[in-house]
C-alpha positions in Angstrom: 0.1 0.0 0.0 1.4 3.4 -1.2 1.4 5.9 1.7 -0.4 9.0 0.9 2.0 12.1 0.6 1.5 14.8 3.6 0.7 17.9 2.2 1.2 21.5 4.3 0.4 24.8 3.8 2.4 26.8 1.0 4.6 29.5 1.8 2.4 32.1 -0.3 -0.7 30.6 2.1 1.4 31.6 5.1 2.3 35.1 3.8 -1.2 35.6 3.0 -2.5 34.5 6.5 0.1 36.7 8.0 -0.9 39.7 5.9 -4.4 39.5 6.9 -3.5 39.0 10.7 -1.6 42.2 10.5 -4.4 44.2 8.7 -7.0 42.9 11.6 -4.6 43.6 14.5 -3.8 47.4 13.0 -7.3 48.0 12.6 -7.9 46.7 16.2 -5.2 48.9 17.5 -6.7 52.1 15.7 -9.8 51.4 17.4 -8.4 50.7 20.7 -6.3 54.2 20.4 -9.3 56.0 19.2 -11.5 55.0 22.3 -8.6 55.8 24.7 -8.4 59.3 23.1 -12.1 59.7 23.5 -11.9 58.4 26.8 -9.0 60.8 27.9 -10.9 63.9 26.1 -14.1 63.0 28.0 -11.9 62.8 31.4 -10.5 66.2 30.7 -13.8 67.9 30.0 -15.0 66.6 32.9 -12.1 67.7 35.0 -12.4 71.0 33.5 -16.2 71.6 34.3 -15.8 70.3 37.7 -12.9 73.1 38.2 -15.2 75.6 36.8 -18.2 74.8 38.6 -16.4 74.5 41.9 -15.0 78.3 41.1 -18.5 79.5 40.1 -20.0 78.1 43.3 -17.5 79.6 45.6 -17.8 82.8 44.1 -21.7 82.8 44.5 -21.4 82.1 47.9 -19.2 84.8 48.9 -21.1 87.2 46.7 -24.0 86.5 48.8 -22.5 88.2 51.9 -21.8 91.6 50.0 -22.2 94.3 52.4 -23.2 92.2 55.2 -22.7 93.8 58.6 -23.9 92.6 62.1 -25.7 95.8 63.0 -27.2 96.8 60.0 -30.5 97.4 61.9 -29.0 100.1 63.4 -27.0 102.0 60.7 -29.4 101.3 57.7 -32.7 102.7 56.9 -34.6 103.4 53.5 -33.0 106.8 53.6 -29.7 106.4 55.1 -26.7 103.8 55.2 -24.3 104.7 57.9 -21.9 101.8 58.4 -18.4 101.0 57.3 -19.6 98.6 54.5 -21.6 101.1 52.6 -19.3 104.1 52.4 -17.1 103.5 49.5 -16.2 101.5 45.8 -14.5 98.9 47.9 -17.8 98.0 49.6 -19.3 97.1 46.2 -18.3 98.0 42.6 -18.1 96.3 39.2 -15.6 97.4 36.4 -15.3 95.2 33.3 -14.2 91.6 34.5 -13.7 92.7 38.1 -15.9 93.0 40.8 -15.1 94.2 44.6 -17.5 94.0 47.6 -16.8 93.6 51.5 -18.5 91.8 54.2 -18.3 91.9 58.2 -16.7 88.4 58.7 -16.2 88.6 62.5 -19.7 90.2 63.0 -18.2 93.6 64.9 -19.7 96.0 62.6 -16.0 97.3 61.9 -14.3 96.8 58.5 -11.1 95.1 59.1 -8.3 94.6 56.7 -9.2 91.0 55.6 -13.1 92.1 55.3 -12.5 93.3 51.6 -13.1 90.6 48.9 -13.3 90.6 45.1 -12.7 88.6 41.7 -11.1 89.4 38.5 -9.5 88.0 35.5 -5.8 88.4 35.1 -4.1 87.0 32.1 -5.8 83.2 32.1 -6.5 82.8 35.6 -9.2 83.6 38.0 -7.9 85.9 41.0 -9.7 86.6 44.4 -9.1 89.9 46.4 -7.7 89.2 49.8 -7.4 92.6 52.0 -8.7 96.3 52.1 -5.3 97.7 51.1 -4.5 99.5 48.1 -3.0 96.7 46.3 -5.8 94.5 47.4 -3.5 91.2 47.7 -5.0 89.6 44.8 -4.1 85.8 44.6 -4.6 83.2 41.7 -7.6 80.8 42.5 -7.3 78.8 39.4 -4.5 77.0 38.0 -3.8 78.1 34.3 -1.8 74.9 33.7 -5.1 73.2 34.0 -7.6 75.5 32.6 -7.5 78.7 31.0 -10.2 81.3 31.8 -11.0 83.2 28.9 -14.0 85.3 29.9 -15.7 86.6 33.4 -18.5 88.8 32.9 -20.9 90.3 35.5 -24.6 91.7 35.1 -26.2 93.6 38.0 -29.9 93.7 38.3 -31.5 96.2 40.7 -35.0 96.5 41.8 -36.5 99.0 44.4 -39.1 97.7 46.9 -40.5 99.8 49.8 -37.3 102.0 50.0 -35.1 99.0 49.5 -32.9 97.8 46.8 -33.2 94.2 46.1 -30.0 92.9 43.8 -29.0 90.1 41.8 -26.0 89.5 39.7 -25.6 87.0 36.8 -22.1 85.6 36.5 -20.6 84.4 33.2 -17.5 82.3 33.4 -16.0 80.7 30.6 -12.8 78.3 30.3 -11.0 76.4 27.7 -8.6 73.6 27.8 -4.9 75.0 27.7 -3.8 73.0 24.7 -7.1 73.0 22.6 -8.9 76.4 22.3 -12.0 74.6 21.0 -12.6 72.7 23.8 -14.4 75.2 26.2 -17.1 75.3 28.9 -19.3 78.3 30.0 -21.0 78.2 33.2 -23.7 80.9 33.9 -25.2 81.5 37.6 -27.6 84.0 39.0 -26.7 85.3 42.7 -29.5 87.1 44.7 -27.7 89.2 47.1 -29.0 88.7 50.8 -28.3 92.1 52.0 -30.3 95.1 50.7 -29.7 98.7 50.5 -31.4 101.9 51.0 -32.8 103.1 48.0 -31.1 106.3 48.6 -27.8 104.3 47.8 -28.9 103.1 44.2 -26.6 106.1 42.6 -23.6 104.8 44.1 -23.9 100.9 44.4 -26.4 100.4 41.5 -26.2 102.6 38.6 
């Protein structure tokens, strides 16, 4: 009996199979790379949104306290405002992308050096005012290496009611990813200020 000749894969067949395998592997690698890039972009956008939301929420909490003083019931009436938190531009003013205000942190009715506050856009960073001195001791509260603040806008609304000014401020804060200007987030927040002012002070604090 003649033994059957054993037959294996030809060299050409092996090369074709190897080529097909490499094509499939390359396609899979490309899909994986795209998936990883998408995941990284989504994670970066999430961090950008979180950092911006944290900043605007903190700003809103501080703004609600603007011009608070512990003895307002003694110093303020619909026709007068006679306390240290109602007598100058450091107590409340808006100019361009900057806002400044004061509030009575220690509830003693007197304006101490650490009771002036404010926010402004400087370069690509958001800064906060820390004192009532001439320089203001402005300090960055965002890191321009992680996000670029591109817009900080304020819109003040005033409404008179029974001799008092009810005020609200709409804030708009916009930031972008440092290495990609096309990826940006913009948040808007309306702050209802808790401390009404006498209507007689409208020209000074609510023009």
